[in-house]
A tleap script that builds the chain and sets N, CA, C and O, in Angstrom:
source leaprc.protein.ff14SB
mol = sequence {
  NMET ILE GLY MET ILE LEU CYS GLY HIE GLY
  ASN PHE ALA SER GLY MET TYR SER ALA ILE
  LYS LEU ILE ALA GLY GLU GLN GLU ASP PHE
  ALA THR VAL ASP PHE SER ALA GLY MET SER
  SER GLU GLU LEU LYS GLU GLN LEU LEU VAL
  GLN ILE ALA LYS THR GLU LYS GLY ASN GLY
  VAL VAL ILE PHE THR ASP ILE PRO GLY GLY
  THR PRO PHE ASN GLN ALA VAL LEU LEU SER
  THR GLU ASN GLU SER VAL LYS ILE VAL SER
  GLY THR ASN LEU PRO LEU LEU LEU GLU SER
  SER PHE LYS ARG ASP LEU SER LEU THR GLU
  PHE VAL SER GLN ALA LEU LYS SER GLY ALA
  GLU GLY LEU LYS THR PHE LYS ILE LYS GLU
  THR GLU PRO ILE ARG GLU ASP SER PHE GLY
  CILE
}
set mol.1.N position { -4.849 -13.990 8.696 }
set mol.1.CA position { -4.184 -13.389 8.428 }
set mol.1.C position { -4.630 -12.686 7.873 }
set mol.1.O position { -5.618 -13.101 7.268 }
set mol.2.N position { -4.247 -11.076 7.647 }
set mol.2.CA position { -4.496 -10.614 5.927 }
set mol.2.C position { -3.737 -10.683 4.999 }
set mol.2.O position { -2.669 -10.080 4.896 }
set mol.3.N position { -4.409 -11.725 3.925 }
set mol.3.CA position { -3.589 -11.337 3.049 }
set mol.3.C position { -2.438 -9.725 2.097 }
set mol.3.O position { -2.880 -8.656 2.518 }
set mol.4.N position { -1.888 -9.621 1.620 }
set mol.4.CA position { -2.014 -8.284 0.871 }
set mol.4.C position { -0.762 -8.524 -0.167 }
set mol.4.O position { 0.406 -8.852 0.040 }
set mol.5.N position { -1.589 -8.182 -1.537 }
set mol.5.CA position { -0.911 -8.117 -2.557 }
set mol.5.C position { -0.654 -6.685 -3.292 }
set mol.5.O position { -1.475 -5.792 -3.081 }
set mol.6.N position { -0.062 -6.551 -3.748 }
set mol.6.CA position { 0.785 -4.552 -4.453 }
set mol.6.C position { 0.131 -4.782 -5.540 }
set mol.6.O position { -0.389 -5.862 -5.818 }
set mol.7.N position { 0.117 -3.945 -6.112 }
set mol.7.CA position { 0.647 -4.498 -7.755 }
set mol.7.C position { 0.531 -2.414 -8.241 }
set mol.7.O position { -0.423 -1.698 -7.939 }
set mol.8.N position { 1.737 -1.977 -8.972 }
set mol.8.CA position { 1.544 -1.067 -9.457 }
set mol.8.C position { 2.208 -1.109 -11.373 }
set mol.8.O position { 2.350 -2.122 -12.059 }
set mol.9.N position { 2.357 -0.349 -11.586 }
set mol.9.CA position { 2.446 0.187 -13.446 }
set mol.9.C position { 4.222 0.079 -12.919 }
set mol.9.O position { 4.669 0.227 -11.782 }
set mol.10.N position { 5.051 -0.261 -14.347 }
set mol.10.CA position { 6.507 -1.016 -13.828 }
set mol.10.C position { 6.584 -1.629 -12.764 }
set mol.10.O position { 5.869 -2.576 -12.435 }
set mol.11.N position { 7.893 -0.899 -11.826 }
set mol.11.CA position { 8.513 -0.935 -11.452 }
set mol.11.C position { 8.010 -1.616 -9.800 }
set mol.11.O position { 8.334 -2.491 -8.997 }
set mol.12.N position { 7.039 -0.554 -9.991 }
set mol.12.CA position { 6.066 -0.252 -8.286 }
set mol.12.C position { 5.810 -0.882 -7.684 }
set mol.12.O position { 5.317 -0.323 -6.704 }
set mol.13.N position { 5.824 -2.816 -7.521 }
set mol.13.CA position { 5.214 -2.786 -7.405 }
set mol.13.C position { 6.237 -4.760 -5.603 }
set mol.13.O position { 6.003 -5.306 -4.524 }
set mol.14.N position { 7.354 -4.717 -6.921 }
set mol.14.CA position { 8.922 -4.640 -6.386 }
set mol.14.C position { 9.349 -3.903 -6.131 }
set mol.14.O position { 10.174 -4.231 -5.278 }
set mol.15.N position { 9.393 -2.333 -6.414 }
set mol.15.CA position { 10.116 -1.439 -5.624 }
set mol.15.C position { 9.462 -1.502 -4.081 }
set mol.15.O position { 9.677 -2.039 -2.995 }
set mol.16.N position { 8.807 -0.866 -4.528 }
set mol.16.CA position { 7.592 -1.108 -1.870 }
set mol.16.C position { 7.641 -2.120 -1.796 }
set mol.16.O position { 7.304 -2.450 -0.659 }
set mol.17.N position { 7.938 -3.098 -2.512 }
set mol.17.CA position { 8.523 -4.134 -1.750 }
set mol.17.C position { 9.769 -4.286 -1.390 }
set mol.17.O position { 9.977 -4.643 -0.230 }
set mol.18.N position { 10.574 -4.120 -2.033 }
set mol.18.CA position { 11.399 -3.921 -1.773 }
set mol.18.C position { 12.099 -3.025 -0.488 }
set mol.18.O position { 12.804 -3.632 0.318 }
set mol.19.N position { 11.894 -1.707 -0.353 }
set mol.19.CA position { 11.933 -0.969 0.841 }
set mol.19.C position { 10.557 -1.680 1.757 }
set mol.19.O position { 11.076 -1.569 2.867 }
set mol.20.N position { 10.045 -1.920 1.865 }
set mol.20.CA position { 9.435 -2.400 3.601 }
set mol.20.C position { 10.588 -3.919 3.686 }
set mol.20.O position { 11.338 -4.035 4.655 }
set mol.21.N position { 10.572 -4.921 2.614 }
set mol.21.CA position { 12.117 -5.675 3.914 }
set mol.21.C position { 12.184 -5.955 4.031 }
set mol.21.O position { 11.914 -7.009 4.608 }
set mol.22.N position { 13.565 -4.467 2.953 }
set mol.22.CA position { 14.668 -3.265 4.196 }
set mol.22.C position { 14.259 -2.646 5.127 }
set mol.22.O position { 15.207 -1.866 5.047 }
set mol.23.N position { 13.420 -2.068 6.388 }
set mol.23.CA position { 12.778 -2.036 6.966 }
set mol.23.C position { 11.673 -2.771 7.521 }
set mol.23.O position { 10.758 -1.947 7.549 }
set mol.24.N position { 11.221 -3.929 8.007 }
set mol.24.CA position { 10.116 -4.097 8.388 }
set mol.24.C position { 10.833 -6.322 7.738 }
set mol.24.O position { 10.424 -7.322 8.329 }
set mol.25.N position { 11.452 -6.358 6.994 }
set mol.25.CA position { 11.779 -7.401 6.944 }
set mol.25.C position { 10.995 -8.571 5.381 }
set mol.25.O position { 10.437 -8.131 4.376 }
set mol.26.N position { 11.259 -10.102 5.745 }
set mol.26.CA position { 10.725 -10.452 4.631 }
set mol.26.C position { 8.539 -10.459 4.853 }
set mol.26.O position { 7.897 -11.171 5.624 }
set mol.27.N position { 8.208 -9.822 4.253 }
set mol.27.CA position { 6.527 -10.654 4.654 }
set mol.27.C position { 5.685 -11.957 5.126 }
set mol.27.O position { 6.561 -12.644 5.651 }
set mol.28.N position { 4.608 -12.593 5.218 }
set mol.28.CA position { 3.999 -13.372 5.429 }
set mol.28.C position { 3.129 -13.419 4.352 }
set mol.28.O position { 2.411 -12.434 4.520 }
set mol.29.N position { 2.610 -14.250 2.879 }
set mol.29.CA position { 1.326 -13.313 2.762 }
set mol.29.C position { 1.239 -12.613 2.102 }
set mol.29.O position { 0.091 -12.238 1.863 }
set mol.30.N position { 2.038 -12.159 1.585 }
set mol.30.CA position { 3.074 -10.260 1.230 }
set mol.30.C position { 2.990 -10.630 -0.775 }
set mol.30.O position { 4.175 -10.633 -1.106 }
set mol.31.N position { 2.335 -10.838 -1.739 }
set mol.31.CA position { 2.823 -10.771 -3.150 }
set mol.31.C position { 2.837 -9.062 -3.525 }
set mol.31.O position { 2.496 -8.075 -2.873 }
set mol.32.N position { 3.555 -9.289 -5.266 }
set mol.32.CA position { 3.788 -8.665 -5.694 }
set mol.32.C position { 3.294 -8.987 -7.018 }
set mol.32.O position { 3.655 -10.144 -7.233 }
set mol.33.N position { 2.702 -8.578 -7.928 }
set mol.33.CA position { 2.492 -7.619 -9.257 }
set mol.33.C position { 2.651 -6.379 -9.545 }
set mol.33.O position { 2.099 -5.315 -9.265 }
set mol.34.N position { 3.948 -6.906 -10.465 }
set mol.34.CA position { 4.485 -5.632 -11.959 }
set mol.34.C position { 3.145 -5.241 -12.556 }
set mol.34.O position { 2.294 -5.913 -11.972 }
set mol.35.N position { 2.632 -4.524 -13.379 }
set mol.35.CA position { 2.003 -4.274 -14.598 }
set mol.35.C position { 2.969 -3.245 -15.295 }
set mol.35.O position { 3.301 -2.062 -15.237 }
set mol.36.N position { 3.300 -4.774 -16.207 }
set mol.36.CA position { 4.696 -4.655 -16.913 }
set mol.36.C position { 4.346 -3.915 -18.185 }
set mol.36.O position { 3.132 -3.795 -18.343 }
set mol.37.N position { 5.218 -3.311 -19.272 }
set mol.37.CA position { 5.243 -3.157 -20.582 }
set mol.37.C position { 5.004 -3.641 -21.107 }
set mol.37.O position { 5.124 -4.781 -20.658 }
set mol.38.N position { 4.319 -3.638 -22.796 }
set mol.38.CA position { 3.602 -5.063 -23.141 }
set mol.38.C position { 2.839 -6.333 -22.354 }
set mol.38.O position { 2.701 -7.543 -22.537 }
set mol.39.N position { 2.431 -5.341 -21.379 }
set mol.39.CA position { 1.723 -7.104 -20.451 }
set mol.39.C position { -0.099 -6.339 -21.102 }
set mol.39.O position { -0.309 -5.142 -21.301 }
set mol.40.N position { -0.879 -7.211 -21.248 }
set mol.40.CA position { -2.194 -7.005 -21.382 }
set mol.40.C position { -2.910 -6.710 -20.097 }
set mol.40.O position { -2.428 -6.320 -19.033 }
set mol.41.N position { -4.349 -7.014 -20.457 }
set mol.41.CA position { -5.247 -6.103 -18.671 }
set mol.41.C position { -5.576 -7.901 -18.340 }
set mol.41.O position { -5.764 -8.436 -17.248 }
set mol.42.N position { -5.552 -8.647 -19.991 }
set mol.42.CA position { -5.989 -10.134 -19.104 }
set mol.42.C position { -4.934 -10.943 -18.352 }
set mol.42.O position { -5.176 -11.587 -17.331 }
set mol.43.N position { -3.300 -10.819 -19.169 }
set mol.43.CA position { -2.280 -10.675 -18.049 }
set mol.43.C position { -2.294 -10.330 -16.897 }
set mol.43.O position { -2.300 -11.148 -15.977 }
set mol.44.N position { -2.303 -9.056 -16.722 }
set mol.44.CA position { -2.893 -9.161 -15.430 }
set mol.44.C position { -3.422 -9.386 -14.285 }
set mol.44.O position { -2.885 -9.574 -13.193 }
set mol.45.N position { -4.782 -9.351 -14.665 }
set mol.45.CA position { -5.989 -9.896 -13.554 }
set mol.45.C position { -5.454 -11.905 -13.483 }
set mol.45.O position { -5.452 -12.762 -12.600 }
set mol.46.N position { -5.230 -11.877 -14.349 }
set mol.46.CA position { -4.154 -13.328 -14.477 }
set mol.46.C position { -3.529 -14.005 -13.121 }
set mol.46.O position { -3.638 -14.940 -12.327 }
set mol.47.N position { -2.572 -12.472 -13.560 }
set mol.47.CA position { -1.727 -13.370 -12.349 }
set mol.47.C position { -2.276 -12.206 -10.613 }
set mol.47.O position { -1.443 -11.889 -9.764 }
set mol.48.N position { -2.974 -12.025 -10.576 }
set mol.48.CA position { -3.870 -11.724 -9.559 }
set mol.48.C position { -3.946 -12.225 -9.357 }
set mol.48.O position { -3.211 -12.483 -8.404 }
set mol.49.N position { -5.099 -13.543 -9.871 }
set mol.49.CA position { -5.959 -14.707 -9.758 }
set mol.49.C position { -4.817 -14.874 -8.880 }
set mol.49.O position { -4.758 -14.355 -7.766 }
set mol.50.N position { -3.683 -15.784 -9.514 }
set mol.50.CA position { -2.882 -16.577 -9.207 }
set mol.50.C position { -2.439 -15.948 -7.730 }
set mol.50.O position { -2.063 -16.813 -6.938 }
set mol.51.N position { -2.421 -14.538 -7.217 }
set mol.51.CA position { -2.126 -14.471 -6.492 }
set mol.51.C position { -2.746 -14.234 -4.447 }
set mol.51.O position { -2.288 -14.229 -3.304 }
set mol.52.N position { -3.870 -14.102 -5.114 }
set mol.52.CA position { -5.154 -14.589 -4.504 }
set mol.52.C position { -4.872 -15.707 -3.887 }
set mol.52.O position { -4.502 -15.892 -2.728 }
set mol.53.N position { -5.074 -16.454 -4.756 }
set mol.53.CA position { -4.804 -18.390 -4.244 }
set mol.53.C position { -3.740 -18.092 -3.700 }
set mol.53.O position { -3.343 -17.673 -4.788 }
set mol.54.N position { -3.095 -17.951 -3.201 }
set mol.54.CA position { -1.933 -17.382 -3.030 }
set mol.54.C position { -1.510 -17.464 -1.191 }
set mol.54.O position { -0.891 -18.118 -0.351 }
set mol.55.N position { -2.507 -16.088 -1.422 }
set mol.55.CA position { -2.674 -14.791 -0.276 }
set mol.55.C position { -3.551 -15.734 0.199 }
set mol.55.O position { -3.026 -16.803 0.510 }
set mol.56.N position { -4.969 -15.623 0.371 }
set mol.56.CA position { -6.217 -15.394 0.402 }
set mol.56.C position { -5.722 -17.439 1.990 }
set mol.56.O position { -5.711 -18.669 2.054 }
set mol.57.N position { -5.561 -16.629 2.470 }
set mol.57.CA position { -5.592 -17.683 4.306 }
set mol.57.C position { -7.235 -18.090 4.785 }
set mol.57.O position { -7.509 -19.033 5.528 }
set mol.58.N position { -7.902 -17.455 4.374 }
set mol.58.CA position { -9.671 -16.619 4.723 }
set mol.58.C position { -9.888 -15.714 5.831 }
set mol.58.O position { -10.666 -15.611 6.779 }
set mol.59.N position { -8.817 -15.051 5.303 }
set mol.59.CA position { -9.916 -13.892 6.413 }
set mol.59.C position { -9.563 -12.701 5.427 }
set mol.59.O position { -9.418 -11.499 5.650 }
set mol.60.N position { -9.501 -13.215 4.624 }
set mol.60.CA position { -9.756 -11.690 2.908 }
set mol.60.C position { -8.255 -11.562 2.529 }
set mol.60.O position { -7.457 -12.220 3.197 }
set mol.61.N position { -7.884 -10.927 1.713 }
set mol.61.CA position { -6.824 -10.274 0.992 }
set mol.61.C position { -7.977 -8.649 0.352 }
set mol.61.O position { -9.150 -8.511 0.003 }
set mol.62.N position { -6.230 -7.330 0.568 }
set mol.62.CA position { -6.116 -6.559 -0.004 }
set mol.62.C position { -5.678 -6.654 -0.914 }
set mol.62.O position { -5.377 -7.846 -0.853 }
set mol.63.N position { -5.102 -6.094 -2.524 }
set mol.63.CA position { -4.925 -5.567 -2.958 }
set mol.63.C position { -4.750 -4.105 -3.321 }
set mol.63.O position { -5.729 -3.418 -3.610 }
set mol.64.N position { -3.565 -3.638 -3.310 }
set mol.64.CA position { -3.214 -2.001 -2.798 }
set mol.64.C position { -2.352 -1.849 -4.196 }
set mol.64.O position { -1.566 -2.759 -4.456 }
set mol.65.N position { -2.440 -0.997 -4.896 }
set mol.65.CA position { -2.709 -0.248 -6.294 }
set mol.65.C position { -1.611 1.052 -6.366 }
set mol.65.O position { -1.011 1.459 -5.371 }
set mol.66.N position { -1.482 1.551 -7.549 }
set mol.66.CA position { -0.373 2.556 -7.179 }
set mol.66.C position { -2.224 4.041 -7.424 }
set mol.66.O position { -2.107 5.172 -6.953 }
set mol.67.N position { -3.371 3.682 -8.050 }
set mol.67.CA position { -4.034 4.913 -9.213 }
set mol.67.C position { -4.389 4.824 -8.973 }
set mol.67.O position { -4.331 3.610 -8.774 }
set mol.68.N position { -5.708 5.420 -8.261 }
set mol.68.CA position { -7.286 4.939 -8.896 }
set mol.68.C position { -7.272 5.381 -9.583 }
set mol.68.O position { -7.022 6.506 -10.014 }
set mol.69.N position { -7.725 4.012 -9.982 }
set mol.69.CA position { -8.571 4.638 -11.608 }
set mol.69.C position { -7.548 3.528 -13.098 }
set mol.69.O position { -7.731 3.074 -14.228 }
set mol.70.N position { -6.582 3.602 -12.107 }
set mol.70.CA position { -5.232 2.458 -13.415 }
set mol.70.C position { -5.534 1.229 -13.867 }
set mol.70.O position { -5.917 0.338 -13.108 }
set mol.71.N position { -5.351 1.037 -15.476 }
set mol.71.CA position { -5.537 -0.091 -15.518 }
set mol.71.C position { -5.059 -1.359 -13.871 }
set mol.71.O position { -5.783 -2.340 -13.705 }
set mol.72.N position { -4.357 -1.215 -13.292 }
set mol.72.CA position { -3.569 -2.574 -11.673 }
set mol.72.C position { -5.252 -2.130 -10.970 }
set mol.72.O position { -5.743 -3.063 -10.335 }
set mol.73.N position { -5.965 -1.074 -11.022 }
set mol.73.CA position { -7.297 0.132 -10.031 }
set mol.73.C position { -7.953 -1.572 -10.618 }
set mol.73.O position { -8.315 -2.499 -9.894 }
set mol.74.N position { -7.930 -1.529 -11.923 }
set mol.74.CA position { -9.751 -1.589 -12.713 }
set mol.74.C position { -9.253 -2.910 -12.491 }
set mol.74.O position { -9.359 -3.342 -11.343 }
set mol.75.N position { -8.622 -3.787 -13.544 }
set mol.75.CA position { -8.000 -4.762 -13.235 }
set mol.75.C position { -8.501 -5.336 -11.530 }
set mol.75.O position { -9.688 -5.615 -11.356 }
set mol.76.N position { -7.893 -5.417 -10.820 }
set mol.76.CA position { -8.436 -5.220 -8.962 }
set mol.76.C position { -9.827 -5.133 -8.599 }
set mol.76.O position { -10.312 -5.966 -7.833 }
set mol.77.N position { -10.226 -4.582 -8.883 }
set mol.77.CA position { -11.758 -3.307 -8.953 }
set mol.77.C position { -12.419 -5.176 -9.752 }
set mol.77.O position { -13.223 -5.808 -9.066 }
set mol.78.N position { -12.060 -5.638 -10.812 }
set mol.78.CA position { -13.484 -6.560 -11.208 }
set mol.78.C position { -13.191 -7.506 -10.617 }
set mol.78.O position { -14.215 -8.016 -10.164 }
set mol.79.N position { -12.112 -8.179 -10.295 }
set mol.79.CA position { -12.128 -9.786 -9.167 }
set mol.79.C position { -12.879 -9.162 -8.072 }
set mol.79.O position { -13.791 -9.810 -7.560 }
set mol.80.N position { -12.500 -7.517 -7.485 }
set mol.80.CA position { -12.876 -7.845 -6.344 }
set mol.80.C position { -15.049 -7.885 -5.996 }
set mol.80.O position { -15.947 -7.946 -5.155 }
set mol.81.N position { -14.811 -7.821 -6.973 }
set mol.81.CA position { -16.771 -7.493 -7.963 }
set mol.81.C position { -16.720 -8.778 -7.554 }
set mol.81.O position { -17.208 -9.006 -6.447 }
set mol.82.N position { -15.976 -10.215 -8.526 }
set mol.82.CA position { -17.057 -10.664 -7.885 }
set mol.82.C position { -16.364 -12.190 -6.595 }
set mol.82.O position { -16.809 -13.323 -6.777 }
set mol.83.N position { -15.168 -11.896 -5.264 }
set mol.83.CA position { -15.285 -12.353 -4.638 }
set mol.83.C position { -14.715 -11.405 -3.300 }
set mol.83.O position { -13.651 -10.792 -3.216 }
set mol.84.N position { -16.155 -11.557 -2.001 }
set mol.84.CA position { -16.358 -10.346 -1.784 }
set mol.84.C position { -15.583 -10.452 -0.723 }
set mol.84.O position { -15.773 -9.534 0.075 }
set mol.85.N position { -14.667 -11.331 -0.361 }
set mol.85.CA position { -13.400 -11.398 0.462 }
set mol.85.C position { -11.575 -10.562 -0.072 }
set mol.85.O position { -10.461 -10.576 0.452 }
set mol.86.N position { -12.159 -9.935 -1.351 }
set mol.86.CA position { -10.783 -8.771 -1.978 }
set mol.86.C position { -11.175 -8.032 -2.172 }
set mol.86.O position { -12.188 -7.922 -2.862 }
set mol.87.N position { -10.538 -7.130 -1.636 }
set mol.87.CA position { -10.689 -5.530 -1.285 }
set mol.87.C position { -9.606 -4.900 -1.669 }
set mol.87.O position { -8.454 -5.333 -1.647 }
set mol.88.N position { -10.247 -3.136 -2.275 }
set mol.88.CA position { -9.334 -2.634 -2.681 }
set mol.88.C position { -8.948 -1.108 -2.137 }
set mol.88.O position { -9.499 -0.090 -1.717 }
set mol.89.N position { -7.534 -1.680 -2.451 }
set mol.89.CA position { -7.313 0.307 -1.633 }
set mol.89.C position { -5.868 0.995 -2.576 }
set mol.89.O position { -5.044 0.245 -3.101 }
set mol.90.N position { -5.781 2.439 -2.648 }
set mol.90.CA position { -5.501 2.821 -3.828 }
set mol.90.C position { -4.980 3.920 -3.236 }
set mol.90.O position { -5.493 4.308 -2.187 }
set mol.91.N position { -3.421 4.900 -4.031 }
set mol.91.CA position { -2.984 5.802 -3.579 }
set mol.91.C position { -1.618 5.358 -2.739 }
set mol.91.O position { -0.766 6.002 -2.127 }
set mol.92.N position { -1.886 3.521 -3.087 }
set mol.92.CA position { -0.573 3.474 -1.861 }
set mol.92.C position { 0.709 3.730 -2.268 }
set mol.92.O position { 1.353 3.750 -3.317 }
set mol.93.N position { 0.979 4.046 -0.317 }
set mol.93.CA position { 2.633 5.015 -0.365 }
set mol.93.C position { 3.616 4.120 0.656 }
set mol.93.O position { 2.753 3.531 1.307 }
set mol.94.N position { 4.491 3.810 1.016 }
set mol.94.CA position { 5.299 3.296 2.208 }
set mol.94.C position { 5.011 3.649 3.511 }
set mol.94.O position { 5.583 3.028 4.406 }
set mol.95.N position { 4.174 4.595 3.809 }
set mol.95.CA position { 3.487 4.236 5.895 }
set mol.95.C position { 2.511 3.063 5.692 }
set mol.95.O position { 2.064 2.180 6.423 }
set mol.96.N position { 2.394 3.338 4.678 }
set mol.96.CA position { 1.087 2.371 4.617 }
set mol.96.C position { 0.628 0.991 4.312 }
set mol.96.O position { -0.196 0.147 4.663 }
set mol.97.N position { 1.556 1.199 3.509 }
set mol.97.CA position { 1.548 -0.084 3.566 }
set mol.97.C position { 2.890 -1.155 5.097 }
set mol.97.O position { 2.990 -2.324 5.470 }
set mol.98.N position { 3.611 0.200 5.462 }
set mol.98.CA position { 4.638 -0.282 6.006 }
set mol.98.C position { 3.270 -0.729 7.545 }
set mol.98.O position { 2.987 -1.911 7.740 }
set mol.99.N position { 2.782 0.126 8.210 }
set mol.99.CA position { 1.531 0.121 9.420 }
set mol.99.C position { 0.311 -1.004 9.110 }
set mol.99.O position { -0.444 -1.388 10.003 }
set mol.100.N position { 0.225 -1.488 7.682 }
set mol.100.CA position { -0.793 -2.716 7.563 }
set mol.100.C position { 0.004 -3.859 7.847 }
set mol.100.O position { -0.344 -4.961 8.271 }
set mol.101.N position { 1.384 -3.324 7.478 }
set mol.101.CA position { 2.348 -5.234 7.310 }
set mol.101.C position { 2.054 -5.514 9.396 }
set mol.101.O position { 2.150 -6.579 10.005 }
set mol.102.N position { 1.767 -4.372 9.862 }
set mol.102.CA position { 1.723 -5.171 11.190 }
set mol.102.C position { 0.614 -5.030 12.316 }
set mol.102.O position { 0.913 -4.906 13.503 }
set mol.103.N position { -0.567 -5.054 11.893 }
set mol.103.CA position { -1.448 -5.106 11.674 }
set mol.103.C position { -2.811 -5.929 10.634 }
set mol.103.O position { -3.829 -5.307 10.329 }
set mol.104.N position { -2.609 -7.112 10.291 }
set mol.104.CA position { -3.263 -8.036 9.439 }
set mol.104.C position { -3.527 -9.056 10.621 }
set mol.104.O position { -3.203 -10.243 10.590 }
set mol.105.N position { -4.100 -8.479 11.559 }
set mol.105.CA position { -4.478 -9.135 12.278 }
set mol.105.C position { -6.302 -8.972 12.580 }
set mol.105.O position { -7.124 -9.831 12.901 }
set mol.106.N position { -6.434 -7.737 12.358 }
set mol.106.CA position { -7.742 -6.746 12.499 }
set mol.106.C position { -9.048 -8.239 11.768 }
set mol.106.O position { -8.680 -9.410 11.674 }
set mol.107.N position { -10.393 -7.784 11.390 }
set mol.107.CA position { -11.247 -7.706 10.904 }
set mol.107.C position { -10.752 -7.298 9.570 }
set mol.107.O position { -9.547 -7.055 9.500 }
set mol.108.N position { -11.784 -7.129 8.034 }
set mol.108.CA position { -11.270 -7.267 6.811 }
set mol.108.C position { -11.131 -5.322 7.207 }
set mol.108.O position { -10.215 -4.500 7.221 }
set mol.109.N position { -12.500 -5.310 7.455 }
set mol.109.CA position { -12.600 -3.820 7.679 }
set mol.109.C position { -12.021 -3.553 8.423 }
set mol.109.O position { -10.832 -3.867 8.362 }
set mol.110.N position { -12.158 -3.353 8.733 }
set mol.110.CA position { -10.216 -2.387 10.547 }
set mol.110.C position { -9.337 -2.120 9.322 }
set mol.110.O position { -8.909 -1.204 8.621 }
set mol.111.N position { -9.311 -3.831 9.513 }
set mol.111.CA position { -7.996 -2.931 8.054 }
set mol.111.C position { -7.147 -2.323 6.988 }
set mol.111.O position { -5.983 -2.012 6.739 }
set mol.112.N position { -8.676 -2.318 6.361 }
set mol.112.CA position { -8.562 -1.417 5.180 }
set mol.112.C position { -9.129 0.216 5.565 }
set mol.112.O position { -8.939 1.286 4.986 }
set mol.113.N position { -9.982 -0.172 6.935 }
set mol.113.CA position { -10.118 1.445 7.339 }
set mol.113.C position { -8.596 2.077 7.844 }
set mol.113.O position { -8.321 3.267 7.696 }
set mol.114.N position { -7.668 1.093 8.457 }
set mol.114.CA position { -6.815 0.947 9.669 }
set mol.114.C position { -5.673 2.208 7.570 }
set mol.114.O position { -5.396 3.400 7.435 }
set mol.115.N position { -5.517 1.237 6.798 }
set mol.115.CA position { -4.464 1.465 6.008 }
set mol.115.C position { -5.024 2.577 5.548 }
set mol.115.O position { -4.009 3.271 5.495 }
set mol.116.N position { -6.274 3.578 5.006 }
set mol.116.CA position { -7.025 4.034 5.194 }
set mol.116.C position { -6.536 5.901 5.213 }
set mol.116.O position { -6.541 6.943 4.558 }
set mol.117.N position { -6.219 5.367 6.305 }
set mol.117.CA position { -5.704 6.052 8.261 }
set mol.117.C position { -4.509 6.004 7.545 }
set mol.117.O position { -4.632 6.638 6.497 }
set mol.118.N position { -3.696 5.643 7.644 }
set mol.118.CA position { -2.237 5.227 7.820 }
set mol.118.C position { -1.270 6.154 6.393 }
set mol.118.O position { -0.173 6.657 6.632 }
set mol.119.N position { -2.129 6.253 4.534 }
set mol.119.CA position { -1.873 6.376 3.845 }
set mol.119.C position { -2.028 7.535 4.259 }
set mol.119.O position { -1.059 8.280 4.115 }
set mol.120.N position { -3.346 8.129 4.948 }
set mol.120.CA position { -3.354 9.983 4.713 }
set mol.120.C position { -2.557 9.998 5.484 }
set mol.120.O position { -1.540 10.320 4.871 }
set mol.121.N position { -2.208 9.784 6.980 }
set mol.121.CA position { -1.543 10.235 8.158 }
set mol.121.C position { 0.613 10.228 7.577 }
set mol.121.O position { 1.682 10.549 8.096 }
set mol.122.N position { 0.171 9.701 6.381 }
set mol.122.CA position { 1.999 8.885 5.941 }
set mol.122.C position { 2.463 10.506 5.139 }
set mol.122.O position { 3.682 10.676 5.115 }
set mol.123.N position { 2.016 11.114 4.806 }
set mol.123.CA position { 1.708 12.778 3.563 }
set mol.123.C position { 1.910 13.035 4.727 }
set mol.123.O position { 1.269 12.597 5.683 }
set mol.124.N position { 3.231 14.099 4.763 }
set mol.124.CA position { 3.772 15.318 4.993 }
set mol.124.C position { 4.208 16.424 4.418 }
set mol.124.O position { 4.366 16.333 3.200 }
set mol.125.N position { 4.441 17.396 4.889 }
set mol.125.CA position { 5.332 18.671 4.448 }
set mol.125.C position { 6.419 19.550 5.335 }
set mol.125.O position { 6.393 19.510 6.566 }
set mol.126.N position { 6.957 19.997 4.922 }
set mol.126.CA position { 8.655 20.227 5.384 }
set mol.126.C position { 8.668 21.331 5.706 }
set mol.126.O position { 9.375 21.877 4.859 }
set mol.127.N position { 8.440 21.842 6.192 }
set mol.127.CA position { 8.418 23.822 6.231 }
set mol.127.C position { 9.324 24.037 7.874 }
set mol.127.O position { 8.979 23.621 8.980 }
set mol.128.N position { 10.605 24.867 7.472 }
set mol.128.CA position { 11.011 25.671 8.420 }
set mol.128.C position { 10.580 26.732 9.118 }
set mol.128.O position { 10.386 27.907 8.805 }
set mol.129.N position { 10.391 25.770 10.697 }
set mol.129.CA position { 9.891 27.220 11.611 }
set mol.129.C position { 10.146 28.568 12.198 }
set mol.129.O position { 10.071 28.674 13.422 }
set mol.130.N position { 10.353 29.308 11.680 }
set mol.130.CA position { 10.826 30.153 11.548 }
set mol.130.C position { 10.434 31.720 13.125 }
set mol.130.O position { 9.508 32.446 13.486 }
set mol.131.N position { 11.600 31.474 13.426 }
set mol.131.CA position { 12.338 31.512 14.856 }
set mol.131.C position { 12.403 32.862 15.654 }
set mol.131.O position { 13.377 33.422 15.151 }
set mol.132.N position { 12.000 33.521 16.426 }
set mol.132.CA position { 11.940 35.202 16.607 }
set mol.132.C position { 13.056 35.884 16.560 }
set mol.132.O position { 13.592 35.329 17.520 }
set mol.133.N position { 13.874 36.688 16.187 }
set mol.133.CA position { 15.550 37.122 15.821 }
set mol.133.C position { 15.683 37.096 17.164 }
set mol.133.O position { 14.820 36.708 17.951 }
set mol.134.N position { 16.795 37.520 17.442 }
set mol.134.CA position { 17.207 37.417 18.581 }
set mol.134.C position { 18.063 39.126 18.936 }
set mol.134.O position { 19.022 39.757 18.491 }
set mol.135.N position { 17.068 39.284 19.932 }
set mol.135.CA position { 16.989 40.913 21.160 }
set mol.135.C position { 18.370 41.309 21.277 }
set mol.135.O position { 18.905 40.255 21.620 }
set mol.136.N position { 19.526 42.425 21.180 }
set mol.136.CA position { 20.669 42.679 21.782 }
set mol.136.C position { 20.241 42.311 23.287 }
set mol.136.O position { 20.700 41.231 23.658 }
set mol.137.N position { 19.856 42.646 23.746 }
set mol.137.CA position { 19.268 43.493 25.289 }
set mol.137.C position { 19.231 41.895 25.836 }
set mol.137.O position { 19.167 41.656 27.042 }
set mol.138.N position { 19.287 40.617 24.614 }
set mol.138.CA position { 18.569 39.115 25.265 }
set mol.138.C position { 19.876 38.661 25.278 }
set mol.138.O position { 19.852 37.589 24.673 }
set mol.139.N position { 21.439 38.993 25.786 }
set mol.139.CA position { 22.645 38.377 26.245 }
set mol.139.C position { 22.739 38.761 27.539 }
set mol.139.O position { 23.345 38.045 28.337 }
set mol.140.N position { 22.064 40.128 27.988 }
set mol.140.CA position { 22.770 40.528 29.122 }
set mol.140.C position { 23.996 40.762 29.917 }
set mol.140.O position { 24.549 40.508 30.987 }
set mol.141.N position { 24.129 41.505 28.587 }
set mol.141.CA position { 25.685 41.975 28.768 }
set mol.141.C position { 25.227 43.824 28.721 }
set mol.141.O position { 26.105 44.680 28.826 }
savepdb mol mol.pdb
quit
């Protein structure tokens, strides 16, 4: 099973995990790391290292971050350059995480590919469908 680590600014990680637990239940080998105000980049990196060690069971770990280019992303990227079994996905949304949590037996490459696909497909817009006006002669009277 692929390990999952969710990391982001403020309570992004713990908040998203709260939603995942509500919808899909407690997740095995799934960790969160919140990048809190006052925390240094080095402290964040250390927390990520601890969680990688806890969630890595031989099939790899994916670190999901909130913003590409943000501190959580940058620290995760640094760690991935030191460990080829660590991959990064950024721009994380809830549909991506939910669907990924059910596909953790894929290969690491397939898992990341599916995660990106799920994240993109999870973005939608709402538009009211226009209907044709009702014609008076359509009532049959």
